N, C-alpha and C positions, 0 to 999 in steps of 0.2 A: 316239301318244307315251306317253300315260298307261298304256296296256296294257303296253307294254314296261317302263315304270318299275315298275309293280305286280308284274310277273313277275321283277323284278330283272335284266333284260337290259340290255345296253349300249344306252342310249337314243339314242346318236348313230347307231348302225347303221341302225335303221329310218328315222330322219329322213333320213339321207344317201341311202339307197337310193331312197326314194320321190321325194324332191325332185330329186336329181341325175340319176337314170335317166330321169325324165320329161322333163328338159330336154336330157340328153345333151350337155352342153357339153364340148368337147375339152379345155378348160383345167382340168377337174376330174377328170382320170383318176387322179391320185395320191391315195391314201387320206389321207395327212398333210395335203394341201392341203384336202381336203373337211372334215376335222376342224377345221382352223384356221378355215375360212370358217364352218362351223357355229357354233363358239364365238364368232366375231366377231359374227355376226348376233345370237346370244343375248345378248351383252353390249352390244348397241346400235350396232354399227358401221353406218355409212351407206354409200351408194353410192360416195362418194369413197374411203373406206378399202378397201372390197372391190375396187374397180377397181384400186387400186394394188397390192393383194396379188396379184391375178390377172393384171394387165397387160391388162385389158379396159376398154372404155369405161364411163363412168358409167351410160349408158343400159342396157347389158348387165347391169351390177351391180345396178341398180335392178330390172330384170326378175327377176334371180335372187332378190333379197330379197323382192319381191312374190310370187313363186312359193312361196317358203318359207312366208310367212305365209298365203298362200291354201291351202296344204296343211294347215297347223296353225292353223285359224281362231281358236281360243281363246287361242293363245299370246300374241298381241299385246295382247289385253285383259288377260291375266294380268300381263304385263310392265308395262303401264301402271299396273295396280293396285298392284304392288309399289313402283313409283317414287312413286306418290301416297301410299301408306302411309308410306314412308320420310320424305317431306316433312312429312306431318301428324303423325307420331309421333316425328319427330326421330331415327330410327334410321339 
């Protein structure tokens, strides 16, 4: 993800391709849906939210989210750090 960002590429594209193609879920064939889910995860949506967006079970949604964060291992830590900094710095 960082490599794409540094190269000023659309960072959603590599994310979506690697996560979604590895899972091959039939409910993520539409690019707009993939983009929506991508941003939902980045903004902290949980399994309930994702399951409602896609019309899938919470279990499937959790697997999707887990796969996303397993693919981008440093992302969850970074997101936690941003939230912690906002709490401690009042931003």
